[in-house]
Biopython code that builds the backbone (N, CA, C, O; Angstrom):
import numpy as np
from Bio.PDB.StructureBuilder import StructureBuilder

atoms = [
    (1, "MET", "N", (10.609, -13.702, 5.145)),
    (1, "MET", "CA", (10.580, -12.004, 5.599)),
    (1, "MET", "C", (11.343, -12.517, 6.983)),
    (1, "MET", "O", (11.198, -13.619, 7.511)),
    (2, "ALA", "N", (12.138, -11.501, 7.402)),
    (2, "ALA", "CA", (12.863, -11.494, 8.333)),
    (2, "ALA", "C", (11.831, -11.379, 9.626)),
    (2, "ALA", "O", (10.707, -10.936, 9.390)),
    (3, "ARG", "N", (12.151, -11.741, 10.918)),
    (3, "ARG", "CA", (11.162, -11.656, 11.881)),
    (3, "ARG", "C", (11.310, -10.319, 12.562)),
    (3, "ARG", "O", (10.375, -9.925, 13.259)),
    (4, "LYS", "N", (12.693, -9.380, 12.390)),
    (4, "LYS", "CA", (12.497, -8.031, 12.986)),
    (4, "LYS", "C", (11.730, -7.254, 11.990)),
    (4, "LYS", "O", (11.051, -6.310, 12.393)),
    (5, "ASP", "N", (11.763, -7.529, 10.820)),
    (5, "ASP", "CA", (11.344, -6.550, 9.621)),
    (5, "ASP", "C", (9.470, -6.842, 9.707)),
    (5, "ASP", "O", (8.591, -5.996, 9.542)),
    (6, "LYS", "N", (9.316, -8.251, 10.002)),
    (6, "LYS", "CA", (7.804, -8.511, 10.118)),
    (6, "LYS", "C", (7.163, -7.690, 11.261)),
    (6, "LYS", "O", (6.027, -7.216, 11.264)),
    (7, "GLY", "N", (7.950, -7.624, 12.073)),
    (7, "GLY", "CA", (7.329, -7.260, 13.425)),
    (7, "GLY", "C", (7.300, -5.567, 13.440)),
    (7, "GLY", "O", (6.623, -4.847, 14.173)),
    (8, "ALA", "N", (8.156, -5.217, 12.500)),
    (8, "ALA", "CA", (7.920, -3.500, 12.504)),
    (8, "ALA", "C", (6.603, -3.134, 11.441)),
    (8, "ALA", "O", (5.889, -2.131, 11.419)),
    (9, "ALA", "N", (6.585, -4.296, 10.623)),
    (9, "ALA", "CA", (5.478, -3.882, 9.526)),
    (9, "ALA", "C", (4.098, -3.996, 10.364)),
    (9, "ALA", "O", (3.210, -3.143, 10.381)),
    (10, "ILE", "N", (4.105, -5.048, 10.952)),
    (10, "ILE", "CA", (2.789, -5.203, 11.684)),
    (10, "ILE", "C", (2.442, -3.887, 12.706)),
    (10, "ILE", "O", (1.386, -3.262, 12.798)),
    (11, "ALA", "N", (3.563, -3.723, 13.349)),
    (11, "ALA", "CA", (3.528, -2.331, 13.980)),
    (11, "ALA", "C", (2.807, -0.972, 13.376)),
    (11, "ALA", "O", (1.943, -0.249, 13.871)),
    (12, "MET", "N", (3.470, -0.912, 12.169)),
    (12, "MET", "CA", (3.308, 0.059, 11.324)),
    (12, "MET", "C", (1.686, 0.035, 10.700)),
    (12, "MET", "O", (1.007, 1.061, 10.670)),
    (13, "ALA", "N", (1.189, -1.286, 10.217)),
    (13, "ALA", "CA", (-0.036, -1.642, 9.507)),
    (13, "ALA", "C", (-1.357, -0.817, 10.145)),
    (13, "ALA", "O", (-2.339, -0.433, 9.509)),
    (14, "GLU", "N", (-1.108, -0.661, 11.538)),
    (14, "GLU", "CA", (-2.516, -0.200, 12.055)),
    (14, "GLU", "C", (-2.298, 1.327, 11.788)),
    (14, "GLU", "O", (-3.197, 1.870, 11.146)),
    (15, "ASP", "N", (-1.361, 2.014, 12.139)),
    (15, "ASP", "CA", (-1.226, 3.306, 11.738)),
    (15, "ASP", "C", (-1.588, 3.723, 10.195)),
    (15, "ASP", "O", (-2.304, 4.682, 9.907)),
    (16, "VAL", "N", (-1.014, 2.899, 9.318)),
    (16, "VAL", "CA", (-1.368, 3.081, 7.843)),
    (16, "VAL", "C", (-2.756, 2.918, 7.502)),
    (16, "VAL", "O", (-3.233, 3.712, 6.691)),
    (17, "LYS", "N", (-3.441, 2.064, 7.964)),
    (17, "LYS", "CA", (-4.758, 1.879, 7.988)),
    (17, "LYS", "C", (-5.849, 3.111, 8.679)),
    (17, "LYS", "O", (-6.914, 3.437, 8.156)),
    (18, "ALA", "N", (-5.395, 3.578, 9.733)),
    (18, "ALA", "CA", (-6.061, 4.460, 10.329)),
    (18, "ALA", "C", (-5.831, 5.729, 9.667)),
    (18, "ALA", "O", (-6.689, 6.568, 9.942)),
    (19, "ALA", "N", (-4.874, 6.130, 8.834)),
    (19, "ALA", "CA", (-4.245, 7.145, 8.376)),
    (19, "ALA", "C", (-5.284, 6.815, 6.787)),
    (19, "ALA", "O", (-5.903, 7.827, 6.457)),
    (20, "LEU", "N", (-5.485, 5.758, 5.972)),
    (20, "LEU", "CA", (-5.879, 5.746, 5.255)),
    (20, "LEU", "C", (-7.503, 5.566, 5.157)),
    (20, "LEU", "O", (-8.215, 5.774, 4.174)),
    (21, "LYS", "N", (-7.795, 5.221, 6.162)),
    (21, "LYS", "CA", (-9.377, 5.632, 6.617)),
    (21, "LYS", "C", (-9.637, 6.931, 6.843)),
    (21, "LYS", "O", (-10.747, 7.321, 6.478)),
    (22, "ALA", "N", (-8.676, 7.957, 7.512)),
    (22, "ALA", "CA", (-9.146, 9.212, 7.234)),
    (22, "ALA", "C", (-8.710, 10.054, 5.904)),
    (22, "ALA", "O", (-9.088, 11.213, 5.731)),
    (23, "GLN", "N", (-8.090, 9.532, 5.218)),
    (23, "GLN", "CA", (-8.242, 10.187, 3.711)),
    (23, "GLN", "C", (-9.268, 9.706, 2.925)),
    (23, "GLN", "O", (-9.751, 10.450, 2.071)),
    (24, "GLN", "N", (-9.733, 8.437, 3.093)),
    (24, "GLN", "CA", (-10.759, 7.951, 2.484)),
    (24, "GLN", "C", (-12.145, 8.836, 2.837)),
    (24, "GLN", "O", (-12.992, 9.219, 2.030)),
    (25, "GLN", "N", (-12.114, 9.041, 4.290)),
    (25, "GLN", "CA", (-13.507, 9.712, 4.577)),
    (25, "GLN", "C", (-13.423, 11.259, 3.908)),
    (25, "GLN", "O", (-14.450, 11.775, 3.466)),
    (26, "ARG", "N", (-12.420, 11.804, 3.876)),
    (26, "ARG", "CA", (-12.110, 12.985, 3.276)),
    (26, "ARG", "C", (-12.208, 13.189, 1.777)),
    (26, "ARG", "O", (-12.367, 14.287, 1.242)),
    (27, "GLY", "N", (-12.093, 11.954, 1.112)),
    (27, "GLY", "CA", (-12.312, 11.605, -0.413)),
    (27, "GLY", "C", (-11.073, 11.968, -0.759)),
    (27, "GLY", "O", (-11.076, 12.477, -1.879)),
    (28, "GLN", "N", (-9.796, 11.909, -0.167)),
    (28, "GLN", "CA", (-8.732, 12.130, -0.602)),
    (28, "GLN", "C", (-7.900, 10.749, -1.171)),
    (28, "GLN", "O", (-7.144, 10.227, -0.352)),
    (29, "ILE", "N", (-7.977, 10.238, -2.282)),
    (29, "ILE", "CA", (-7.508, 8.831, -2.473)),
    (29, "ILE", "C", (-6.552, 8.502, -3.561)),
    (29, "ILE", "O", (-6.116, 7.392, -3.867)),
    (30, "SER", "N", (-6.297, 9.674, -4.099)),
    (30, "SER", "CA", (-5.231, 9.526, -5.378)),
    (30, "SER", "C", (-4.049, 9.114, -4.808)),
    (30, "SER", "O", (-4.001, 8.972, -3.586)),
    (31, "PRO", "N", (-3.029, 8.887, -5.540)),
    (31, "PRO", "CA", (-1.602, 8.673, -5.178)),
    (31, "PRO", "C", (-0.974, 10.014, -5.022)),
    (31, "PRO", "O", (0.058, 10.010, -4.352)),
    (32, "GLU", "N", (-1.372, 11.169, -5.497)),
    (32, "GLU", "CA", (-0.772, 12.463, -5.264)),
    (32, "GLU", "C", (-1.086, 12.673, -3.596)),
    (32, "GLU", "O", (-0.069, 12.878, -2.934)),
    (33, "GLN", "N", (-2.368, 12.646, -2.841)),
    (33, "GLN", "CA", (-2.915, 12.740, -2.019)),
    (33, "GLN", "C", (-2.241, 11.846, -0.805)),
    (33, "GLN", "O", (-1.762, 12.306, 0.232)),
    (34, "LEU", "N", (-2.315, 10.551, -1.161)),
    (34, "LEU", "CA", (-1.754, 9.456, -0.325)),
    (34, "LEU", "C", (-0.283, 9.769, -0.041)),
    (34, "LEU", "O", (0.003, 10.044, 1.124)),
    (35, "LEU", "N", (0.735, 9.759, -1.012)),
    (35, "LEU", "CA", (2.103, 9.510, -0.960)),
    (35, "LEU", "C", (2.656, 10.327, 0.455)),
    (35, "LEU", "O", (3.402, 9.796, 1.278)),
    (36, "PRO", "N", (2.124, 11.741, 0.557)),
    (36, "PRO", "CA", (2.860, 12.342, 1.741)),
    (36, "PRO", "C", (2.368, 11.847, 3.090)),
    (36, "PRO", "O", (3.008, 12.003, 4.130)),
    (37, "VAL", "N", (1.169, 11.231, 3.004)),
    (37, "VAL", "CA", (0.662, 10.957, 4.321)),
    (37, "VAL", "C", (1.323, 9.659, 4.843)),
    (37, "VAL", "O", (1.538, 9.503, 6.045)),
    (38, "LEU", "N", (1.645, 8.719, 3.899)),
    (38, "LEU", "CA", (2.471, 7.452, 4.037)),
    (38, "LEU", "C", (3.617, 7.617, 4.328)),
    (38, "LEU", "O", (4.109, 7.093, 5.327)),
    (39, "GLU", "N", (4.366, 8.481, 3.409)),
    (39, "GLU", "CA", (5.660, 8.854, 3.845)),
    (39, "GLU", "C", (5.990, 9.481, 5.343)),
    (39, "GLU", "O", (6.959, 9.259, 6.068)),
    (40, "ASP", "N", (5.005, 10.220, 5.523)),
    (40, "ASP", "CA", (5.030, 10.706, 7.069)),
    (40, "ASP", "C", (5.089, 9.448, 8.088)),
    (40, "ASP", "O", (5.846, 9.426, 9.058)),
    (41, "ILE", "N", (4.354, 8.587, 7.806)),
    (41, "ILE", "CA", (4.431, 6.986, 8.778)),
    (41, "ILE", "C", (5.641, 6.283, 8.380)),
    (41, "ILE", "O", (6.307, 5.756, 9.272)),
    (42, "ALA", "N", (5.991, 6.205, 7.272)),
    (42, "ALA", "CA", (6.905, 5.421, 6.857)),
    (42, "ALA", "C", (8.506, 5.832, 7.173)),
    (42, "ALA", "O", (9.338, 4.949, 6.963)),
    (43, "VAL", "N", (8.816, 6.701, 7.503)),
    (43, "VAL", "CA", (10.160, 7.447, 7.646)),
    (43, "VAL", "C", (10.693, 6.129, 8.776)),
    (43, "VAL", "O", (10.162, 5.810, 9.840)),
    (44, "PRO", "N", (11.789, 5.594, 8.183)),
    (44, "PRO", "CA", (12.781, 6.055, 7.246)),
    (44, "PRO", "C", (12.761, 5.290, 5.652)),
    (44, "PRO", "O", (13.521, 5.450, 4.696)),
    (45, "TRP", "N", (11.487, 4.353, 5.833)),
    (45, "TRP", "CA", (11.507, 3.329, 4.668)),
    (45, "TRP", "C", (10.875, 4.010, 3.279)),
    (45, "TRP", "O", (10.400, 5.145, 3.306)),
    (46, "ARG", "N", (10.910, 3.358, 2.295)),
    (46, "ARG", "CA", (10.308, 3.926, 0.952)),
    (46, "ARG", "C", (9.011, 3.672, 0.930)),
    (46, "ARG", "O", (8.586, 2.757, 1.635)),
    (47, "VAL", "N", (8.092, 4.464, 0.082)),
    (47, "VAL", "CA", (6.622, 4.254, -0.268)),
    (47, "VAL", "C", (6.678, 4.506, -1.420)),
    (47, "VAL", "O", (7.295, 5.467, -1.879)),
    (48, "GLU", "N", (5.932, 3.540, -2.186)),
    (48, "GLU", "CA", (5.354, 3.652, -3.864)),
    (48, "GLU", "C", (4.005, 3.805, -3.473)),
    (48, "GLU", "O", (3.642, 3.336, -2.394)),
    (49, "VAL", "N", (2.913, 4.632, -4.496)),
    (49, "VAL", "CA", (1.867, 4.613, -4.378)),
    (49, "VAL", "C", (1.550, 5.020, -6.013)),
    (49, "VAL", "O", (2.253, 5.795, -6.661)),
    (50, "ARG", "N", (0.250, 4.274, -6.564)),
    (50, "ARG", "CA", (0.053, 4.213, -7.859)),
    (50, "ARG", "C", (-1.280, 4.082, -8.113)),
    (50, "ARG", "O", (-1.994, 3.521, -7.282)),
    (51, "ASN", "N", (-1.843, 4.618, -9.386)),
    (51, "ASN", "CA", (-3.344, 4.395, -9.619)),
    (51, "ASN", "C", (-3.761, 3.182, -9.492)),
    (51, "ASN", "O", (-2.842, 2.403, -9.745)),
    (52, "ARG", "N", (-4.987, 2.518, -9.142)),
    (52, "ARG", "CA", (-5.454, 1.401, -8.900)),
    (52, "ARG", "C", (-5.828, 1.168, -10.478)),
    (52, "ARG", "O", (-6.141, 2.056, -11.270)),
    (53, "THR", "N", (-5.717, -0.324, -10.768)),
    (53, "THR", "CA", (-6.365, -0.565, -11.945)),
    (53, "THR", "C", (-6.887, -1.996, -11.582)),
    (53, "THR", "O", (-6.639, -2.559, -10.516)),
    (54, "THR", "N", (-7.740, -2.580, -12.733)),
    (54, "THR", "CA", (-8.589, -3.528, -12.705)),
    (54, "THR", "C", (-8.666, -4.426, -13.864)),
    (54, "THR", "O", (-8.049, -4.069, -14.868)),
    (55, "GLY", "N", (-9.204, -5.337, -13.890)),
    (55, "GLY", "CA", (-9.598, -6.482, -15.123)),
    (55, "GLY", "C", (-8.416, -7.427, -15.362)),
    (55, "GLY", "O", (-7.437, -7.333, -14.622)),
    (56, "ALA", "N", (-8.442, -8.271, -16.284)),
    (56, "ALA", "CA", (-7.778, -9.404, -16.260)),
    (56, "ALA", "C", (-6.062, -9.006, -16.550)),
    (56, "ALA", "O", (-5.156, -9.626, -15.993)),
    (57, "SER", "N", (-5.836, -7.905, -17.486)),
    (57, "SER", "CA", (-4.792, -7.458, -17.644)),
    (57, "SER", "C", (-4.198, -6.258, -16.781)),
    (57, "SER", "O", (-3.095, -5.762, -17.012)),
    (58, "GLY", "N", (-4.957, -5.894, -15.876)),
    (58, "GLY", "CA", (-4.651, -4.782, -15.099)),
    (58, "GLY", "C", (-4.399, -3.563, -15.822)),
    (58, "GLY", "O", (-3.419, -2.956, -15.391)),
    (59, "THR", "N", (-4.989, -3.029, -16.787)),
    (59, "THR", "CA", (-4.530, -2.044, -17.230)),
    (59, "THR", "C", (-5.925, -0.928, -17.243)),
    (59, "THR", "O", (-5.794, 0.229, -17.643)),
    (60, "ALA", "N", (-7.105, -1.421, -16.798)),
    (60, "ALA", "CA", (-8.369, -0.615, -16.783)),
    (60, "ALA", "C", (-7.956, 0.326, -15.661)),
    (60, "ALA", "O", (-7.330, -0.074, -14.679)),
    (61, "SER", "N", (-8.322, 1.570, -15.837)),
    (61, "SER", "CA", (-8.387, 2.371, -14.344)),
    (61, "SER", "C", (-9.417, 2.063, -13.689)),
    (61, "SER", "O", (-10.434, 1.555, -14.159)),
    (62, "ALA", "N", (-9.180, 2.403, -12.358)),
    (62, "ALA", "CA", (-10.016, 2.122, -11.021)),
    (62, "ALA", "C", (-9.778, 3.040, -10.284)),
    (62, "ALA", "O", (-8.650, 3.527, -10.209)),
    (63, "GLU", "N", (-10.894, 3.504, -9.520)),
    (63, "GLU", "CA", (-10.878, 4.646, -8.439)),
    (63, "GLU", "C", (-10.044, 4.180, -7.415)),
    (63, "GLU", "O", (-10.082, 3.023, -6.994)),
    (64, "GLY", "N", (-9.111, 5.262, -6.905)),
    (64, "GLY", "CA", (-8.290, 4.955, -5.795)),
    (64, "GLY", "C", (-6.711, 4.833, -6.033)),
    (64, "GLY", "O", (-6.208, 5.221, -7.087)),
    (65, "SER", "N", (-6.051, 4.343, -5.126)),
    (65, "SER", "CA", (-4.908, 3.845, -5.292)),
    (65, "SER", "C", (-4.272, 2.666, -4.733)),
    (65, "SER", "O", (-4.899, 2.024, -3.890)),
    (66, "VAL", "N", (-2.963, 2.248, -5.132)),
    (66, "VAL", "CA", (-2.397, 0.731, -4.388)),
    (66, "VAL", "C", (-1.301, 1.490, -3.747)),
    (66, "VAL", "O", (-0.957, 2.627, -4.069)),
    (67, "PHE", "N", (-0.935, 0.976, -3.086)),
    (67, "PHE", "CA", (0.296, 1.376, -2.411)),
    (67, "PHE", "C", (1.318, 0.106, -1.675)),
    (67, "PHE", "O", (0.944, -1.059, -1.536)),
    (68, "GLY", "N", (2.676, 0.647, -1.255)),
    (68, "GLY", "CA", (3.539, -0.581, -0.641)),
    (68, "GLY", "C", (4.471, 0.303, -0.077)),
    (68, "GLY", "O", (4.931, 1.254, -0.708)),
    (69, "VAL", "N", (4.800, 0.008, 1.199)),
    (69, "VAL", "CA", (5.638, 0.859, 1.934)),
    (69, "VAL", "C", (6.773, -0.547, 2.160)),
    (69, "VAL", "O", (6.430, -1.693, 2.452)),
    (70, "TYR", "N", (7.990, -0.117, 1.957)),
    (70, "TYR", "CA", (9.131, -1.095, 2.273)),
    (70, "TYR", "C", (9.748, -0.987, 3.497)),
    (70, "TYR", "O", (10.441, -0.019, 3.811)),
    (71, "VAL", "N", (9.519, -1.986, 4.242)),
    (71, "VAL", "CA", (10.184, -2.188, 5.814)),
    (71, "VAL", "C", (11.167, -2.766, 5.708)),
    (71, "VAL", "O", (11.112, -3.790, 5.026)),
    (72, "GLY", "N", (12.302, -2.437, 6.236)),
    (72, "GLY", "CA", (13.477, -3.151, 6.496)),
    (72, "GLY", "C", (13.886, -3.763, 5.217)),
    (72, "GLY", "O", (13.725, -3.166, 4.152)),
    (73, "GLU", "N", (14.328, -4.753, 5.281)),
    (73, "GLU", "CA", (15.236, -5.402, 3.976)),
    (73, "GLU", "C", (13.962, -6.611, 3.277)),
    (73, "GLU", "O", (14.084, -7.086, 2.148)),
    (74, "SER", "N", (12.919, -6.904, 4.113)),
    (74, "SER", "CA", (12.307, -8.188, 3.541)),
    (74, "SER", "C", (10.404, -7.964, 3.726)),
    (74, "SER", "O", (9.439, -8.663, 3.414)),
    (75, "ALA", "N", (10.542, -6.839, 4.283)),
    (75, "ALA", "CA", (8.798, -6.626, 4.552)),
    (75, "ALA", "C", (8.019, -5.577, 4.103)),
    (75, "ALA", "O", (8.518, -4.453, 4.058)),
    (76, "CYS", "N", (6.842, -5.770, 3.755)),
    (76, "CYS", "CA", (6.149, -4.614, 3.203)),
    (76, "CYS", "C", (4.783, -4.212, 3.851)),
    (76, "CYS", "O", (4.095, -5.118, 4.321)),
    (77, "VAL", "N", (4.425, -3.168, 3.899)),
    (77, "VAL", "CA", (2.866, -2.951, 3.925)),
    (77, "VAL", "C", (2.149, -2.517, 2.942)),
    (77, "VAL", "O", (2.377, -1.395, 2.491)),
    (78, "SER", "N", (1.119, -3.335, 2.401)),
    (78, "SER", "CA", (0.563, -2.864, 1.339)),
    (78, "SER", "C", (-0.601, -2.951, 1.096)),
    (78, "SER", "O", (-1.234, -3.656, 1.881)),
    (79, "GLY", "N", (-1.261, -2.397, 0.120)),
    (79, "GLY", "CA", (-2.780, -2.547, -0.213)),
    (79, "GLY", "C", (-3.529, -1.456, -0.973)),
    (79, "GLY", "O", (-2.968, -0.809, -1.857)),
    (80, "ALA", "N", (-4.524, -1.301, -0.700)),
    (80, "ALA", "CA", (-5.186, -0.251, -1.859)),
    (80, "ALA", "C", (-6.374, 0.477, -0.836)),
    (80, "ALA", "O", (-6.651, 0.157, 0.320)),
    (81, "VAL", "N", (-6.841, 1.331, -1.495)),
    (81, "VAL", "CA", (-7.766, 2.405, -0.886)),
    (81, "VAL", "C", (-8.857, 2.908, -2.228)),
    (81, "VAL", "O", (-8.389, 3.325, -3.287)),
    (82, "SER", "N", (-9.874, 2.829, -2.059)),
    (82, "SER", "CA", (-11.038, 3.205, -2.848)),
    (82, "SER", "C", (-11.897, 4.097, -2.003)),
    (82, "SER", "O", (-11.764, 4.227, -0.786)),
    (83, "SER", "N", (-12.962, 4.818, -2.892)),
    (83, "SER", "CA", (-14.008, 5.299, -1.862)),
    (83, "SER", "C", (-14.942, 4.455, -0.909)),
    (83, "SER", "O", (-15.609, 4.961, -0.006)),
    (84, "SER", "N", (-14.916, 3.250, -1.184)),
    (84, "SER", "CA", (-15.520, 2.249, -0.643)),
    (84, "SER", "C", (-15.006, 1.162, 0.145)),
    (84, "SER", "O", (-15.706, 0.467, 0.881)),
    (85, "ARG", "N", (-13.563, 1.009, -0.052)),
    (85, "ARG", "CA", (-12.955, -0.026, 0.668)),
    (85, "ARG", "C", (-11.528, 0.489, 1.236)),
    (85, "ARG", "O", (-11.001, 1.502, 0.777)),
    (86, "THR", "N", (-10.990, -0.221, 2.183)),
    (86, "THR", "CA", (-9.551, 0.065, 2.144)),
    (86, "THR", "C", (-8.887, -1.442, 2.641)),
    (86, "THR", "O", (-9.513, -2.181, 3.400)),
    (87, "TRP", "N", (-7.761, -1.728, 2.193)),
    (87, "TRP", "CA", (-7.165, -2.768, 2.398)),
    (87, "TRP", "C", (-5.854, -2.857, 2.763)),
    (87, "TRP", "O", (-5.062, -2.407, 1.935)),
    (88, "VAL", "N", (-5.330, -3.381, 3.925)),
    (88, "VAL", "CA", (-3.891, -3.217, 4.331)),
    (88, "VAL", "C", (-3.602, -4.465, 4.862)),
    (88, "VAL", "O", (-4.325, -4.953, 5.731)),
    (89, "ASP", "N", (-2.421, -5.149, 4.346)),
    (89, "ASP", "CA", (-1.579, -6.384, 4.298)),
    (89, "ASP", "C", (-0.232, -6.319, 4.896)),
    (89, "ASP", "O", (0.308, -5.224, 4.737)),
    (90, "VAL", "N", (0.473, -7.221, 5.558)),
    (90, "VAL", "CA", (1.846, -7.291, 5.979)),
    (90, "VAL", "C", (2.074, -8.389, 5.141)),
    (90, "VAL", "O", (1.476, -9.450, 5.315)),
    (91, "ASN", "N", (3.105, -8.177, 4.011)),
    (91, "ASN", "CA", (3.678, -9.216, 3.570)),
    (91, "ASN", "C", (5.268, -9.212, 3.200)),
    (91, "ASN", "O", (6.012, -8.383, 3.724)),
    (92, "GLY", "N", (5.705, -10.094, 2.356)),
    (92, "GLY", "CA", (7.060, -10.134, 1.834)),
    (92, "GLY", "C", (7.000, -9.514, 0.637)),
    (92, "GLY", "O", (5.905, -9.362, 0.097)),
    (93, "HIS", "N", (8.150, -9.072, 0.053)),
    (93, "HIS", "CA", (8.227, -8.537, -1.471)),
    (93, "HIS", "C", (7.676, -9.649, -2.482)),
    (93, "HIS", "O", (7.793, -10.855, -2.265)),
    (94, "TYR", "N", (7.093, -9.128, -3.551)),
    (94, "TYR", "CA", (6.684, -9.985, -4.598)),
    (94, "TYR", "C", (7.748, -9.719, -5.664)),
    (94, "TYR", "O", (8.036, -8.566, -5.986)),
    (95, "PRO", "N", (8.376, -10.873, -6.251)),
    (95, "PRO", "CA", (9.495, -10.890, -7.315)),
    (95, "PRO", "C", (9.144, -10.021, -8.113)),
    (95, "PRO", "O", (10.031, -9.186, -8.293)),
    (96, "GLU", "N", (7.886, -9.782, -8.888)),
    (96, "GLU", "CA", (7.611, -9.106, -9.843)),
    (96, "GLU", "C", (7.547, -7.268, -9.663)),
    (96, "GLU", "O", (8.033, -6.475, -10.469)),
    (97, "THR", "N", (6.915, -6.964, -8.566)),
    (97, "THR", "CA", (6.810, -5.801, -8.087)),
    (97, "THR", "C", (7.050, -5.075, -6.934)),
    (97, "THR", "O", (6.504, -4.004, -6.669)),
    (98, "GLY", "N", (8.026, -5.767, -6.105)),
    (98, "GLY", "CA", (8.286, -5.220, -5.187)),
    (98, "GLY", "C", (7.098, -5.353, -4.001)),
    (98, "GLY", "O", (6.747, -6.497, -3.710)),
    (99, "CYS", "N", (6.496, -4.268, -3.337)),
    (99, "CYS", "CA", (5.873, -4.218, -2.202)),
    (99, "CYS", "C", (4.191, -4.108, -3.062)),
    (99, "CYS", "O", (3.159, -4.369, -2.444)),
    (100, "ILE", "N", (4.191, -3.798, -4.141)),
    (100, "ILE", "CA", (2.753, -3.813, -4.672)),
    (100, "ILE", "C", (2.313, -4.958, -5.302)),
    (100, "ILE", "O", (3.083, -5.373, -6.168)),
    (101, "GLU", "N", (1.102, -5.719, -5.089)),
    (101, "GLU", "CA", (0.763, -6.708, -5.534)),
    (101, "GLU", "C", (0.617, -6.738, -6.943)),
    (101, "GLU", "O", (0.262, -5.706, -7.513)),
    (102, "PRO", "N", (0.840, -7.778, -7.592)),
    (102, "PRO", "CA", (0.974, -7.765, -8.865)),
    (102, "PRO", "C", (-0.590, -7.968, -9.335)),
    (102, "PRO", "O", (-1.474, -8.498, -8.661)),
    (103, "THR", "N", (-0.710, -7.427, -10.633)),
    (103, "THR", "CA", (-2.166, -7.985, -11.232)),
    (103, "THR", "C", (-2.455, -9.559, -11.443)),
    (103, "THR", "O", (-1.644, -10.409, -11.812)),
    (104, "ALA", "N", (-3.370, -9.675, -11.222)),
    (104, "ALA", "CA", (-3.881, -11.192, -11.332)),
    (104, "ALA", "C", (-3.557, -11.763, -12.602)),
    (104, "ALA", "O", (-3.678, -11.141, -13.657)),
    (105, "ALA", "N", (-3.087, -13.105, -12.501)),
    (105, "ALA", "CA", (-2.677, -13.471, -13.875)),
    (105, "ALA", "C", (-3.949, -14.276, -14.305)),
    (105, "ALA", "O", (-4.783, -14.633, -13.473)),
    (106, "HIS", "N", (-4.077, -14.581, -15.817)),
    (106, "HIS", "CA", (-5.057, -15.095, -16.259)),
    (106, "HIS", "C", (-5.074, -16.385, -16.485)),
    (106, "HIS", "O", (-6.085, -16.919, -16.941)),
]
sb = StructureBuilder()
sb.init_structure("model")
sb.init_model(0)
sb.init_chain("A")
sb.init_seg("    ")
for serial, (resi, resn, name, xyz) in enumerate(atoms, 1):
    if name == "N":
        sb.init_residue(resn, " ", resi, " ")
    sb.init_atom(name, np.array(xyz, "f"), 0.0, 1.0, " ", f" {name:<3s}", serial, name[0])
structure = sb.get_structure()
């Protein structure tokens, strides 16, 4: 991850976490509800938001959403939100899935 991209992602992570916590408190944690909020924070970068899944194969539906914000060429702000928890991390791109963490392998 490039130093410049990492610095921008770290700076953005706190804003993302605060916005997700506000959405969580309102009970608005679906991908459709989170996407515009994250897009406002992430300008000019791309945002992906998907439904959360669980289980060994990652196919069982779970409450909430997972997200990834592409920062610069090499960094991401990624994580998830449910009614009980918010995760926000700064990381590089995953080869399989970009900024959204891949499902656990068995």
